[in-house]
N, C-alpha and C positions, 0 to 999 in steps of 0.2 A: 505494500499500499504505499508505502514512504514511497517508494522506487517511482512508482506513479506520481506523486505529488510533485518530487520534483521533477520530472521529468515536464508537468504542466506546468509547473513554474518556471522551467528554461523557454518551454515553447511562448509563452504569455511574453518574458524577457525579450524574449529575437525578433515578436512582432512587434512591441512598443518600443526594441532600439531601433527596428527598421521604420518605426514610423517617424520617432523621431528624426532620426538620420535623414529621410526624405523630407521633414520639415529646415532641418539645419541648411542643407543643399542648397534650396531657395533661397535662403539667404549670401550665402558662397557663391563669387564669381571668376572664376579660373581664370588671371590675368596672364599668365605663363607659364612655361617648364621647361625643362634641359635634360636630356636624357641623359644616363647618369653607367647605366651597364646592358648596353645593348642583346635584347635577346628575337629569338624569332618571331615570337610568339607574342610581343608587346615591350617593349625595351622598360626599363624601371626609370625613373623620373623622379626629380625637384619639384614641384608647382606651386607656385604662389598665387593665393585667392586672394581677394577681398570683402572682407566683412564688412559694411555698415553697423555701427551701432542700431540698433532699433528705438533706444530708447533716448538718444543724444543725438539729434542731427548737427552732423557738419564732419563727425568722427570717421575716419572709415581706418580696421585693423586691418595690416595686410601679413597673411600667416605664410610661411613656406615650410615643406615638408614633405616626407619622401612617399614615395607611389612606387606600389612591386608593380612588376608588370609579368608577363609570361601569364600562361593559359592560368593560372590562377586570380591573380591580377584582372585580367580580361574577364572573368565569370565575375567580380564580384567579391570571392573567399579569402582572396589572402590578406596574410597579417600584414599590414603598413610596420614599419617601423616607427618607435616613439620620439625622436628628434624632430622638434619643430621648433622656429624661429617666429618672433612676432616682430612688427613695430607699427604704432599705431599711430595718426598724423590726425591732427584738425585739415581738413579740406573744404571747408564751407563755416560759414556762421554760424555757431553753437547755439543749440536749443534744446531745450530739455520737451519732452513727452509727458512730463509727471515727475513728482518725487523718487528719487532713487532709493534702492535698496544700500544700505554701508557696501556691502559685498552681494553682488549675484554672479550667477553662470549666467551670459549671454549669446553664446554659440557653443554649439558642440554639436559632433560630428563622428560617423562610426567612423571605426579604422581597421575592422574585422568585421566577418560577418555577424559575430554574436557578441564578443563581448570586451572589444577595447573599444573606448570613446577620445576623442579629442576635447579637451573643453576651452575656452578664454572665459575668464573670470573678469570681469571689471569692481575694483576696488576705489572708493570714492578716499582721499585723500584730503579731509576738508582742513586741517592746520594748514595744508600747502594749496588748498584750493585749485586742485590737481584727478584725473584721472588717471586713476593705474590699471595695465591690462596686464595679464597672467595668462599664459599656452601651459596646458600638460595635458598627461593624458591618463588614464584611467582602467582598470579592469574590473571585471567581476569581484575579482579573488585579491589581487594586487597593483594596484599604480606602480608609476613611473615618475621615479625622484626628481626626472631631467625636463626642464622648464625652462624657459623666456620671460622678459617681463618688459614691460613698455609703457611708457606716460603722457598724457597729453596734457600742460597747464592750459588753466581755464585762466581766463581774463580777471582781472581785480574788479572789473567794474561786472562779473559777471557770480553772480552766486548757486551754486551747485543747490540745489532742491535734496531733499533729502525727507525720509520716510521715519 
């Protein structure tokens, strides 16, 4: 009975992860890539994606990360490496759609068929009037300490609305 419950839970987690990955992908825009390892069935590459912060208009985060090619990569079942880098910039006038949480997971995207997810977290540094963005990956069982951070200063005359 416990095995059935575990299988059911994993099945639900896979469906939820696929839905979440589909939602996150709608917000990501691949703006470039380079091949790093040639494979006849599809090369490994490093991609650069742009994510517009949905709650802070005028801020875009650029995330570079490895994507596995080959047959598994083409089928979407490969597990991508955990390394990622982030650079967030003000690309237009800043405005807020509403109050921000002190810390919020603003983007996430699947990095493997079931268990690995890339996250971008926004942290408000009220003392310095800045938005700090952190990227890391996690797994259902264990995450990775590999991470990258970027900050966007908010002009002194613009207050960051907090919840």
